[in-house]
C-alpha positions in Angstrom: -1.4 -11.7 -0.5 2.3 -10.9 -0.2 3.0 -7.7 1.6 5.8 -5.6 0.1 6.1 -2.8 2.6 10.0 -3.0 2.4 9.8 -1.8 -1.3 8.1 1.4 -0.4 11.5 3.2 -0.1 12.0 2.7 -3.9 9.3 5.1 -5.0 11.0 6.6 -8.1 9.6 7.5 -11.5 11.4 4.5 -13.1 9.9 2.1 -10.5 6.5 3.7 -11.0 6.7 3.2 -14.8 7.6 -0.4 -14.3 4.8 -1.0 -11.8 2.2 0.9 -13.8 3.1 -0.9 -17.0 2.8 -4.3 -15.3 -0.6 -3.4 -13.8 -1.9 -2.0 -17.1 -1.2 -5.3 -18.9 -2.8 -7.3 -16.1 -5.9 -5.0 -15.8 -6.5 -4.5 -19.5 -10.1 -4.5 -20.6 -11.2 -7.9 -22.2 -12.9 -8.1 -25.5 -16.7 -7.9 -25.3 -18.3 -11.2 -26.2 -21.3 -11.6 -23.9 -23.2 -9.6 -21.2 -21.1 -11.2 -18.6 -17.9 -10.2 -20.3 -19.4 -6.7 -20.6 -19.6 -6.5 -16.9 -16.1 -7.8 -16.6 -15.0 -5.1 -19.1 -16.7 -2.4 -17.0 -14.9 -3.6 -13.9 -11.6 -3.7 -15.7 -12.2 -0.2 -17.0 -12.9 1.0 -13.4 -9.7 -0.7 -12.2 -7.6 0.9 -15.0 -9.1 4.3 -14.1 -8.2 3.8 -10.5 -4.7 2.8 -11.5 -4.2 5.9 -13.7 -5.5 8.1 -10.8 -3.0 6.5 -8.4 -0.2 7.0 -10.9 -1.1 10.6 -11.5 -1.2 11.2 -7.7 2.3 9.6 -7.3 3.6 11.6 -10.3 2.3 14.8 -8.8 4.2 14.1 -5.5 7.4 13.2 -7.4 7.2 16.5 -9.4 6.5 18.5 -6.2 9.4 16.9 -4.4 11.8 17.5 -7.3 10.8 21.1 -8.0 9.8 22.4 -4.5 11.6 20.2 -1.9 10.9 22.8 0.8 7.2 23.0 0.2 5.5 23.0 3.6 2.9 20.4 2.4 5.5 18.0 1.0 5.3 15.7 4.0 1.5 15.4 3.7 1.8 14.8 0.0 4.5 12.2 0.5 2.2 10.3 2.9 -0.6 10.2 0.4 1.8 9.2 -2.4 3.3 6.4 -0.3 -0.2 5.1 0.5 -1.0 5.0 -3.2 2.3 3.3 -3.9 1.7 0.6 -1.4 -1.8 0.0 -2.8 -0.3 -0.5 -6.2 2.4 -2.9 -4.8 -0.3 -4.8 -3.0 -2.3 -5.1 -6.2 0.7 -6.2 -8.2 1.4 -8.9 -5.5 -1.8 -10.7 -6.6 0.2 -12.0 -9.6 3.2 -14.3 -8.9 5.3 -12.6 -11.6 5.0 -9.0 -10.3 8.0 -6.8 -10.8 8.7 -6.1 -7.2 9.4 -9.6 -5.9 11.9 -9.6 -3.0 15.2 -11.1 -4.1 15.2 -14.8 -3.6 18.2 -16.5 -1.9 20.6 -18.2 -4.2 20.0 -21.9 -4.8 22.5 -24.3 -3.4 23.8 -24.9 -7.0 24.5 -21.2 -7.5 25.6 -20.3 -4.0 29.2 -19.2 -3.8 31.5 -21.7 -2.0 33.0 -20.6 1.3 
């Protein structure tokens, strides 16, 4: 699994929306066709619930930070939100097309001369 700890600094509502949308598509509940797919659907539903709970936790922190930046508990809330954020990044890293890939170096053909 690719660790994306350097991206933790970009915890914004826009980044959260991008990440959550990506994960919702990947974790969507499959159609029920057999008892085995029913178990898979239940697992997918649990994962989606966990995703939504993490998103709500991060959103709560972002709202608190925006509206009450001097709140004494803000630091504790930030730590919890960053842990949730990192968990979502780690989950997204399971797919090679996740939206938080580190920028790749330019290929020799596109690298500027000099």
